[in-house]
N, C-alpha and C positions, 0 to 999 in steps of 0.2 A: 731392443727394444724397436719395436716395427712402430709404422705409421698404417695402419690400415683404413683404408678409406672407401665407402660407400654410399654409390649415388643411390638414391630411392630410399625412402622409409617404407614402402610395401612389404609384405607376405614373406617374399623373398628375402630382402633385406636384415630385418630384424630377426628370422633365422638364422642367416648366416653371422650376424653380431653375437647370439644366442652360443652359436658352436662356435668360433673365436673365442667365446669368454669361460664354455668348458675347457680348454684346451690353453690360455694364455691371458692371465688375468693381470698381467702388468703394461701392456702394449696398450696404445693411446685408439680408442676409435671414433672415426669421424665421419658423422651422414651429410650428407650434401641435399637437400629437398628444396623446390620451389612450390612443397602442399606446406601451409599453413594448417592443416590438420594432422599432420606426423602422418600417426599408426590406425588404420581403421576398416574398417570391415567391407571391402568393396561387394560383394555376393549379398552382404544383410542390406545395402543402399535402395534397391526392390520390396526391402517389406519396410523401410521406413518409410517409403513413399506410399504404401498403401493401408501406414500408420499400424501397423503390426506390432511392430517395435520403435521405442524414440531414440532419440539420438544419441542417449548416453551410452546406451547397448551397442552399438558400432564400433567403439572404440574396446580391443579386449585387452588393450594394457594398462596396471591401474600404476601412479608415481613409485610404488614398489620396485615394477617391477622394470622401467626407468632407468633406478637408481642401483639394480642389478649388473644391468649394463655397463654403467659408467662410460657412456659415450658423449660426444659431443656432438650438437646437433647445430647445423648450419643452415639459415633459411636463403637461398640463393639459387641461381639458375648455372648449373654448370655447363661452357660455350664451349670448350676444350679440353682434350684430352690429349698429353704431351706425352706418348710413353718414351722418348731416347732421355728425356728429360726427368720423369716420373713426378710429371706433375699435373693438377687439374686446374683448369683456370676458370674463376666463375665470371657472371656478367655485370659485374664492378671491378674488373682487373684483379681481386685477389688471385693468389697460386697456391694452390692447395699441392704439399711435398705427399708422395704414397710409397711405400714398398710393397704393401698389393690393394689390387683396387677392381671390386665389384662392381659391375654395372646390372645395376636392378632397377630402372627405370621405367619396364614394362611396356603396356601398348597403349596407344590413344583411339578415341575413336577415330574414325573414316570421317571428314569433312564433308558437309553438303555443299552442293555446288550447283547451285541455281538461281537467277535471279531472286533479290529478297531474301538471300538466307543469313544474312549480318541484322535481318530487322527484330526490334526488341521483341521478344516473345521463341522465337527458334532456342531451342534446346537439347541439348544431349544427355548422358546420365554417363556420365565419367571420371566427375572428380564429386567431392564428397558439397564444395560447391553449385555443382550441377542439381544435384537433389534439393537442395536447400531453395535454389532460382523455382525451381518447378513447384514447392511445395508453397512456395512464396506467388505465384503467377495460380496457382490451381485455387487461391480464395476467394478472386475476382472472375476467375473465369467461366463462360458456363461451355462454352467448347473448344475441343482443341482434334489435331487432328495428325497421328502419327503414321510415319515414312518409315517401311521396314517387317522382314520377313523371320525374324531369328528372336531370340531370346530377350536380347534386349529390348528389341519393339515392344515385343507381347509386354514388358516388363510395366514399358510408357505405358502403355494403354490400358493394365491393368491398374497402376497405380492411381493415373485420373480417375478413371473411372469410379473406383474408391472412393474418391474425394468428391463425390457427382459432380465430374465433369463431363459431359458428353461427348464421346470417343469417337471419332472417322479412325478406322485402320486402310491403311494403304499399300496392299501384297503386290509387288511386279509380277507375279505367278498365279497358279491356284491354290498354292498352296503353302506353308509355314514352315521354316526351317528345313528346306528341302533336302537338304543334305543329309540331313538325318534321319526325318520320321517320312514315312510313308504315306498313299493317299488315304490309306485308314487313319492314322494316327493322326496328322494333321486336320481330317475333316471331325473327330472327334474334340481337340484343339477347339476349331471353328466351333459346332457347334454350344462350347462351354461359353466361348467369348458372348456367340450371342443371347445367350441366356442372362447373360450380364448387361444387359445394353448396347454392345460394342457393336458399331456398324462396320459388317469387312466392307470394302472394295476393291474386285480381283484385279487382276490382269490392269490393275492403274498404276502408274505414273507419276511424279510429280513434277509438275513444267517450272513452277512459277508460284514463291511466297508473295502474297500479296498485300499492300502496309498500307497502313496512314498514321504522317505527321510520326515515322518513325517504329512504329506499332505493327505489328502483327495482324491485319483484320482477315483474313483469309488465304484458301489457296486457289490454283486452277490446275486442273493436270492437262497432261501433253495431249488429250483429247477432249477441252475445253470445259470439261468440267470445274466449278466453281464450289466450294465448301467456303462459309462463315468460319470463323475460329480466333480466338485470341491467343493460343496456343501451337506452337508447330515442334512437333517434338520427333528427333529421328534415331534411329540404329542401323547403321546400315554396314555395321561391320564394323572390326578393330586393325591397325597394324601397326607392328613393332615400333616404337622410339630408336629408328636407326640412325638418322646425323650426325648423333654426338661419336657414333662408334665408325663410323663411315669414314668419314672426315679424318678423324686418327689412323686408321689404314686398317684400322684391325678386320679380317674377311667376317663378311655379312655375306646372306643369301637373301631369304625373306626372313632370317631372324639373325643375330649374334651369332656363329657358328662357334661350335665347344666341344671339347673333344670328352671322353668320357668322365674328366676330372672337371668338368664344367671351366675349363680353362681355353682362353681364349687360343689364337697364333702370338699372342704375347706372352710369356712365362707368370708375368706378376698379375696378369688383367683378366677378370675372371667375368662369367654372365650366369646370370641364373631369374627365370620366372619367367615371364611373359614375353621379355625381349630373346630370349635366350631360342635358337633352334635346337635342339639335341637330338643323341640319335636313339630308334623306337626300335629295339630287337624285333618286337611282333611284327612288323612290315617292311623291315629292312632298309629304313633310310631314316634319314633326318625328316623332327619335325616340329610345327609349333605346340606349346601350350597356354590356353585362358584360364584355369581354371587355379584356386585355389590350393590343394594339397600339391599337386607336383611344384607349384610356387615357393611352397614350406619347403619341401623334399631336397625341390637341387639350391634352396638358399643353404640349406642344412649343410649338403653334399659341399659346396660351394666354402662354406666356414672352413669348415674342419681341412678342407686344402690349402688353402691361403693361410692358415694356423701352423701347416707343418704336417697334415697326414696324407696316408694316400688312399685315397675313400674315389670308391668307383661309384659313378650315379647309373641306378638300373632302374629304367623307366618302368612301374609299376604297370600294372593292367589296368588301361583308362577306365575312370568310375566318375559319373557325374549325377551326383541328384538335384536334379534341380525343380522345380515348381509351373507348371504351364499351364496358363487357364483354372487357375485350382487341384487339377488333379498333379500330386509327388508323381515323378518320372521317373526312373533309373535306367543313365545308358551305361553300359559293359563293355566293357572289351572293345570291338574292332568295328562296331556299327557306327555308321557317317568317317569312315575312316578311310573311304577311296581304296577297298579293301577289295580281293582279287574277285573275279565273277562265279570260280566254280564254286563259291560256296551258298549252300539251300536255308533261303529266305521260311522260316514256317512262323505264323501268325495264326491268334485265337482270340476271341472277344473274353466277354466274361463268363464265369458259370459261379452255380451254387456251391460244388467243392473249392471254388476255392477261396470261399470265408470259410470255409470250417478245417481249412489246414491246421495241419498240428502247431502247435505252443511253439516247440522247437524251433521252427521256423521263425525269420523274424516279421512281426507283428506289427500290424499298421491299420484300424480298421475305421470305416463308415465310409468309405470310398463306394458310391453306386455304379461307376463306371468303371472297368477291369480290362486292362490287352496288355498280352504279351506278345512281345518276336523274340523270336531264338535266331542265332547263324550258325549252322552247324557245319561241321569241317566234316572228313572221315572219320577221324577218331575221337572229334573235341568237339564241343559247344564254343564256338569264338568269339561271341558276341551275343550281347540278349538288351532288348528293350521293356522296359514292367513300367506301365502306367497303372497308376488309382494306386487298388491297395497293395503293400509291399512287403506282403508275406512271402515270396519269393524271391526277392533281390538278394538277401543275406545266402541263401542258399544259389543263388547262380554265380556270384561274386568268388564263391568257392572255388567251386566248378571249374568257374574260366581260369583264375587265377592261379590255380590246381594242375591246372592241364589236365583236369579227370577224363581218361577215356571213357567215353559213354558207346563204346561197340553194343555194348547188353540191350542199348536201349531204345538205342539210333531208329532200325528199322521203325519201333512202337511211335515216336518222336516225329517220322513221317506219314502214318495211315490219317489218312484224310475226317478230320473230327476228332482227333485223337485229345483226349486232357492231360492236354501237356502238364497242366498243375499237378495233377496226380502222380504224372510220371516220373517228373522233376523231383517232389519233396517223396515220396517213395522211395528213389535212386541215391538221392543223398542222404536218407536215413541212413542206408543201408552202409553207403560208402562211409560214413563218418563215424558208425557205428561200427565198423568191423577197425579202426584206427586208434580206438579208441580202449 
């Protein structure tokens, strides 16, 4: 009989518990969390904010699912890990013994650090309580300012606009999500945002949040521009929650460092999800992930190994399907990963043939704007971004995942004005037809 302790009730922690129970029905599993909402879909919060899903749909577990885990859930904050004594100490002084410990406490929003940041009406999108707070504020707010140029800032801007709040979006540069999107893609996103009534302020930095009676009444930029608002929402990045691990002597860099088994430098302590820094074979270095699917996969492997398996975590080809300004966007492979500069980028816009591709390719219709970017190495496509219609995304995911040799079509792809959709669709059909 073992005592398994899991810090966090996100997808990595739940996946670990499921894996443990698949191998060990007798031992105890204890979750420790300070989140009163338990296990819910963090990616789904953006759709709750826009009103596309209700709050109940954010909870993937039903009572019978929790029953299968046969786990104890403790509400509290872990304040200290004591590896030598195999104990976790809580904020009330309680000490919980463990034989195997999983750190799955995720990452938190980078805090806003300007005068007025503590005023009522300054919000982020990090937890369920955050989105509930934003929904409540939006019922009475006429205007909001959103700070940031990444996915979270876009989600905040779109969500507030969908709730009939006038939105000003402040971006420090000229581009949105500049480490992933190129200039054309960013322009496409901006055009769609403008169509929804969102006002974009380029190369603009927040200087101060203005308040009255403890509440937000506006902002002032570094350049002196003042904008009246009742909500100041920010999405300026996330950082893994490292304090607990670092204070315990657990090896950390940008995240908690783990080996191929998701084990830390202590043999009975594991880490998974947004907090873990894992090895990426495609890049040849350790990386952080902040995506739902890798967190689930890591949690599963960590749980298996905690219960006695010897399973290596092999990071899959990155895949992120998101929505930017109403456009479904799939990002596959090395796009935005600090990839080597000797790879070629090929980008193409919309085409009639894109809409007429065979049904065998994953289909999703109804988009008026389509865009494709490929990253091509000597023999392989190593990255792709598909914006709008997703007929190409399934084929490209398979081609990149399976490292298919594209020597026979490489020169075609590089020709100016080449019909990329046609070439990829035909190539995909030929390659996978020959395999069946």
